[in-house]
matplotlib code that plots the C-alpha trace (Angstrom):
import matplotlib.pyplot as plt

x = [0.0, 1.3, 2.1, -0.4, 0.3, -2.5, -3.2, -6.8, -7.6, -11.0, -11.7, -14.3, -16.3, -19.2, -17.1, -17.2, -20.3, -18.6, -15.4, -17.1, -17.4, -13.7, -12.8, -14.9, -13.1, -9.6, -10.6, -12.0, -8.7, -6.6, -4.7, -3.6, -4.5, -4.5, -7.5, -7.7, -9.4, -7.2, -8.8, -6.7, -8.4, -8.8, -5.6, -3.2, -0.1, -1.3, -2.2, 1.2, 2.9, 0.9, 2.1, 5.7, 6.0, 4.0, 6.8, 9.0, 5.9, 5.7, 2.7, 2.6, -0.7, -2.8, -6.6, -8.1, -11.8, -13.1, -16.1, -17.0, -13.6, -11.9, -8.4, -7.3, -6.1, -4.2, -2.6, -1.4, -0.2, 1.8, 3.8, 4.6, 5.6, 3.4, 0.3, -2.7, -6.2, -9.0, -12.6, -15.0, -18.0, -21.6, -23.3, -23.3, -25.1, -23.6, -24.0, -20.3, -19.6, -17.6, -15.5, -15.0, -13.8, -11.6, -9.8, -9.6, -8.3, -5.0, -2.2, 0.5, 3.1, 0.7, -1.5, -4.2, -5.9, -9.6, -12.5, -16.2, -18.3, -18.6, -16.7, -14.5, -14.6, -13.1, -10.5, -9.6, -9.4, -7.2, -4.9, -4.7, -3.9, -1.0, 0.2, -0.1, 2.8, 5.0, 2.9, 2.1, -0.4, -2.5, -2.3, -3.6, -6.5, -7.4, -7.3, -9.6, -12.1, -12.0, -12.7, -15.5, -17.1, -16.9, -18.4, -21.3, -22.0, -21.8, -24.4, -26.6, -26.3, -27.2, -30.2, -31.3, -30.9, -33.0, -35.7, -35.7, -36.1, -39.2]
y = [0.0, 3.5, 5.8, 8.6, 11.9, 13.7, 13.7, 14.5, 15.3, 15.9, 17.3, 14.6, 11.8, 14.2, 15.7, 12.4, 13.4, 16.6, 15.0, 12.1, 13.9, 14.8, 11.2, 9.9, 12.2, 11.1, 7.5, 8.1, 9.7, 7.2, 9.6, 7.9, 9.6, 9.0, 10.0, 10.4, 12.3, 14.8, 17.6, 20.8, 21.3, 17.8, 16.3, 19.2, 17.1, 14.5, 17.3, 19.0, 15.6, 15.0, 18.4, 17.9, 14.4, 14.8, 15.6, 12.7, 10.4, 11.5, 13.8, 16.7, 18.4, 18.4, 18.9, 19.9, 19.9, 22.0, 23.7, 26.6, 27.9, 25.9, 25.9, 22.6, 24.0, 26.9, 24.7, 22.4, 25.2, 26.7, 23.5, 22.7, 24.2, 21.7, 23.4, 23.2, 23.4, 24.2, 23.0, 24.9, 22.9, 24.1, 23.9, 25.8, 29.0, 30.7, 27.7, 27.6, 31.3, 31.3, 28.4, 30.0, 33.3, 31.5, 29.6, 32.4, 35.0, 33.5, 35.7, 36.9, 34.2, 31.2, 30.9, 28.3, 27.8, 27.9, 26.4, 27.1, 25.7, 21.9, 22.0, 19.0, 18.0, 21.4, 20.8, 17.4, 19.0, 21.8, 19.3, 17.4, 20.6, 21.2, 17.6, 17.9, 20.3, 17.4, 14.3, 14.2, 11.3, 13.5, 16.4, 14.2, 12.9, 16.5, 17.5, 14.7, 15.7, 19.2, 18.1, 15.9, 18.8, 21.0, 18.3, 17.8, 21.5, 21.7, 18.9, 20.8, 24.0, 22.2, 20.6, 24.0, 25.6, 22.8, 23.4, 27.1, 26.3, 24.2]
z = [0.0, -1.0, 1.9, 2.5, 0.9, 2.7, 6.4, 7.3, 10.9, 12.3, 15.7, 16.6, 15.1, 14.6, 11.7, 9.7, 7.7, 6.7, 5.5, 3.7, 0.3, 0.4, 1.3, -1.6, -4.0, -2.8, -3.2, -6.7, -7.8, -5.9, -3.7, -0.5, 2.7, 6.5, 8.7, 12.4, 15.2, 16.9, 18.9, 19.3, 22.7, 24.1, 22.6, 22.1, 22.4, 19.9, 17.5, 17.7, 17.2, 14.0, 12.7, 13.7, 12.3, 9.1, 6.8, 7.9, 7.5, 3.8, 4.3, 1.7, 2.6, 5.7, 5.7, 9.1, 9.8, 12.7, 14.0, 16.3, 17.7, 14.9, 16.3, 14.7, 11.4, 13.0, 15.6, 12.9, 10.7, 13.6, 14.0, 10.4, 7.1, 5.2, 3.6, 5.8, 4.4, 6.9, 6.5, 8.7, 9.7, 10.0, 13.4, 16.6, 17.2, 14.1, 11.8, 10.9, 10.3, 13.6, 12.4, 9.0, 10.5, 13.0, 10.2, 7.7, 10.2, 11.0, 12.3, 10.0, 9.3, 10.0, 6.9, 6.5, 3.2, 3.8, 1.8, 2.3, 5.2, 5.0, 1.6, 2.1, -1.5, -2.4, 0.3, -1.3, -4.8, -3.5, -1.8, -5.0, -6.9, -4.5, -5.0, -8.8, -8.8, -8.0, -9.0, -12.7, -12.3, -10.0, -12.4, -15.2, -13.2, -12.3, -15.9, -16.8, -14.1, -15.3, -18.9, -17.7, -15.9, -19.0, -21.1, -18.7, -18.6, -22.4, -22.6, -20.2, -22.2, -25.4, -23.7, -22.4, -25.9, -27.4, -24.8, -25.6, -29.3, -28.8]

ax = plt.figure().add_subplot(projection="3d")
ax.plot(x, y, z, "-o")
ax.set_aspect("equal")
plt.show()
């Protein structure tokens, strides 16, 4: 089995439904990943160790899913130079806006790439785009996906125009 290129950490098992779409995408394109629960608040030492050891484990991108205070992506980013992508989750009183703002408003020098609320598929795609700089087979798969999306939209456009002609 190929070593994981992407590390995905979720703050709790309640984040599994959020990350599911991203996991399906990574499985579909065949990019190996590791998945675990590591809470920045309940398991700070474990979280820091993941960040510090990621590079030596062959990890090239980290995806961190977090809600409410959403510290997980920032804590990871503060302990590694590997790109970190934050996925804010909906829920809580502010329905994910608090998590989005917590992740996107990182202090100078500790950037975290941030996707939309519950947008784990986009996080997986962004991680693959980062990997595609180095891994040509991933670039080729992304190009095929992009072409397929364009083809499907062209077909929908054609169908729409035929409908308007009737």
